[in-house]
C-alpha positions as CSV (number, residue, x, y, z in Angstrom):
1,M,-13.3,53.1,61.8
2,A,-15.3,56.1,63.2
3,R,-16.3,54.0,65.9
4,E,-13.1,51.8,66.3
5,L,-10.8,54.9,66.0
6,G,-12.7,57.2,68.0
7,P,-12.5,56.6,71.6
8,R,-8.5,56.6,70.6
9,G,-9.1,60.2,69.8
10,I,-8.3,59.5,66.3
11,H,-11.0,61.7,64.1
12,V,-12.7,60.0,61.1
13,A,-14.8,62.0,58.7
14,H,-16.6,60.4,55.0
15,V,-15.9,63.2,52.9
16,I,-18.4,62.9,49.1
17,I,-17.5,65.5,46.5
18,D,-21.0,65.8,45.0
19,G,-19.6,68.1,41.8
20,M,-16.5,69.4,39.6
21,V,-13.8,70.4,41.0
22,D,-12.8,74.0,39.2
23,L,-9.4,72.8,37.5
24,P,-8.2,73.1,33.9
25,S,-9.7,69.5,32.7
26,T,-12.6,70.0,34.5
27,R,-12.9,73.1,32.7
28,A,-12.2,71.9,29.9
29,W,-14.5,69.2,29.4
30,F,-16.8,71.4,30.1
31,K,-16.8,74.7,29.2
32,D,-20.5,75.8,28.9
33,K,-20.5,75.4,32.5
34,S,-21.3,78.6,34.4
35,D,-18.3,79.7,37.7
36,D,-21.0,78.1,40.1
37,E,-21.5,74.9,38.8
38,F,-17.3,74.4,39.9
39,L,-16.7,73.8,43.4
40,N,-13.7,76.2,44.1
41,P,-10.5,73.5,45.0
42,A,-9.9,76.5,48.0
43,A,-13.0,75.8,49.1
44,V,-12.6,72.6,49.2
45,A,-9.2,72.5,51.2
46,E,-11.1,74.6,53.5
47,Q,-13.5,72.8,54.6
48,Y,-10.7,69.4,54.8
49,Y,-9.1,72.6,57.5
50,Q,-12.3,72.5,59.4
51,L,-12.7,68.9,59.2
52,Y,-9.1,68.6,61.2
53,A,-9.9,71.5,63.7
54,Q,-12.9,70.6,64.9
55,H,-12.8,70.1,68.5
56,R,-13.5,66.8,69.3
57,T,-16.8,67.2,71.2
58,T,-18.7,68.1,68.2
59,W,-16.6,65.8,65.3
60,T,-18.1,65.4,61.9
61,L,-18.5,62.3,60.5
62,E,-19.6,62.6,57.4
63,L,-19.6,65.9,54.4
64,D,-21.7,66.4,51.5
65,L,-20.0,69.1,49.2
66,R,-21.9,70.4,46.6
67,P,-21.9,73.3,44.5
68,Y,-25.8,75.5,45.7
69,T,-26.8,75.3,41.8
70,E,-27.3,71.9,42.1
71,K,-30.6,70.9,41.8
72,F,-32.3,67.5,44.1
């Protein structure tokens, strides 16, 4: 999609949300997890806004969002 739509000025990005978003439903399932193991919903939204606001000379095409506590 990016190859087809990018030249027409349409920013296409693939966002990977690799973690648990801090919502009441996820908290109920994972009560033993610390705050740092969840993705803050406002921080996720901010990343989407940053994609939207990027200058077209520096578009991000793929973005991975994950908590810093993840073990690789």
